[in-house]
N, C-alpha and C positions, 0 to 999 in steps of 0.2 A: 763632757760638760763644758759649757761656756765659762769664760772668765768670771770668777766670783761665785760660781755655783759648783756643788759637788753632790755626792750621793746622799748627804745628810741635810741638804738645803730644803726647807719646807717651802712649797710653792702654793700660792693662792689659787684655788680651783676655779674661782669665778663660777660660770654657769655649769661646770661639771658638778658643783655642789647640788644642783637641782636633782641630779641623778641619785645622790645620797638621800635627799629628802623623799624622792619617790620610792626608793627601796624601803626606807623606814616606814612610810605609810603602808606599803604592801605587807610588811611584817606585822604591823598593828592590825591590819585587816585579817591576816591569817590567824592572829591571836584572838580575834573576836572582839577587839577593843574599838574598832571602827567598822562602818559598813559602807560599801562602795556606792550603792544605789539608793541610799536614804539621804534626806536633806542634810547637808553639811552642818554640823552642830556649832555654828557661829551665833552666839547669843544676839548680836545686833541684827541678824537676819530673820529672827524668829518672831518678830512683832507681827500682829495681824495685818494683813494687806501688803506686807513687804514682799515683792516678787523675788527678791534674792533668796527667800526661803525655799525656792524650788531648786536651787543649785545643789547638785550632788557631789560627793567626794570624787566620783569617777570623772565628772566634768572638770573639776579643778585639776585632777591629774592629767587630763587630756588638754588642758588649757582651752576649754570650751565653756567657761561658766557664764559668758555673756556680760561679765563685768566690763567697766570702762577700761580700755586698753592702756598699757603703760606706753605713752606716746613720746617720740622724740620731740625735741623743742629747740628753738633758737631764741635766746641763748641756751646753752646746754644745761645750765643750772635750773632751768624751769621744767626740765623733763621729769615725768613722774618717778622714774627709777632713781634719779639723782635726789629728788625731794624725799623719797622714802628712805634711801640709804644714808643720806648725808645732811639733809636740811630739816624741814619741819616734821618729817615722819620718823626721824632716826631713833628717838627714844622708845617708840612703840610702833614698830613697823607694821605689825599685823593690824593694829587699829587703823592705821593710815590706809592700808590696802583694802580692808574690809569696809571702809566707809565709802568706797567708790560706787557710783550708781551703775545699774544695768544699762547696757547700750544695745543689747541683742537678746533674743530668747536663749535661755541656757541650753547648751548642747548644739547650737546651730553654727556658731562661728568660732574658728580657731584664732587665737590671739596670743602670740608668744609673750609671756608675762612673768616677770620676777615677782610681782605681787601675789600671783597664784601660789607660788612655792612658799612664800612667807606665810600665807594663810594656812597652807598645809602644815607647816612647821608649828604654827600656833595650835592647830587641831591636835597634833601629836602631843604637845605639852599638856593640853586639856585631857587627853586620854590617859596620860601617864601620871598626872598629879592633880588632885582636887584643890590644891592650894594655889592662890594667886601671887604668893610671895615670889618675886623674881628669882631668888636663889634656889628655892625649891623647884621651880619650873626648869631652871637651867640644869640643876643636878639630875632631875628625872630623865631629861632628854639625853644629856651627856652620858649617863650611865647606860641607857638603853642602846644608844649608838655604839658604845664601846663593847657591850656584852653581845649584841646581836649582829654587829657588822665588823667593826674595826678589829677586835681581838680575834674572831674566827678567821679573818682574812690576813692576819698578821700585819695590819696597817697601824703599826705602833706610833707612827709619827702623826697620824691624823688628829687635827685639832680644830673643832668647830668653834665659831664665834657666836655670841649672843648679844641681843640689844639690852637696853636698860630695863625692859619689862620681862627679861628672862626668856625671850623667844629666840630660838635658833634662827640665825640668818640663813635660812635654807635655800635662798636664791643664789648665793655667791660666796659665802664666807667659811670655807673649809680649807685648811692648810695641810699639806702632806708632801712628802718627798716624791720625786718622779717615779721611784720604784714602787712606792705604795699606790700612787695613782695607776701605775701599770697593773698592780694586783687587782684593783677594782675593775679595770678594763678586761682582764682575763676572766674574772668572775662573771661579768656580763656576757662575754663571748661564749662562755660555757653554760649559759642559760641558768645562772644562779647556783651552779655547782662549784665547789672548791675542794680539791684533793679528795674527791669521792663523796663529799658531804653536800646534800642539797640544802642550802641555806635560804633559798628563796624559791618561790614557785617557778617551775620550768615552763609553765603554760605561756605560749607566745601570744603577743598582743595582735589582735585583728583590728585594723582601722575601721571606724564606724562608716556605714554607708552614707553617701551624701544625702542630705534632706531633699525631699521633693520640692520643686519650685513651680509656681503657677505661671 
């Protein structure tokens, strides 16, 4: 370990946290609480005539929802990711991400997006708790992550962060030791199996075919 770090130091996962969000969504789909190819149950997208109502959970997982991309900017504080995590979106990050307009047909365009992962984390909270109270939402997701992922993998140091609305900051804010991040890596390398137990689907992902162009 480098100076100031040891086996017990929790390290911020940044975008490795997106993998934890994706695994949680996959487990909720396996539990029957969410459905991959139905309209993502974001209330703000369900109004009549809102084209975002066509976005599916699968497209959010693939980062192909057609939402406005999280763009870099100069100065850096004007970038959407920074605004969502640290400025005007920080108290309710999902609301900030879900308010972005469509810029492409859902499913056609890949756009790496922290906002998509935060929306997925919001959907997980909605699937696990009917309450809007931030403490109830936070407790429901934290308990699920601990019971379905962290404890089975022995990731005892794993600590997720939540915003003021009780939404898991699933794009970037999980802390864990290097050894526990390594356990997650081995779990993925073994296609969702850990010490002989299949904790997640072993079905491998097949990239979607490219859309036809005229």
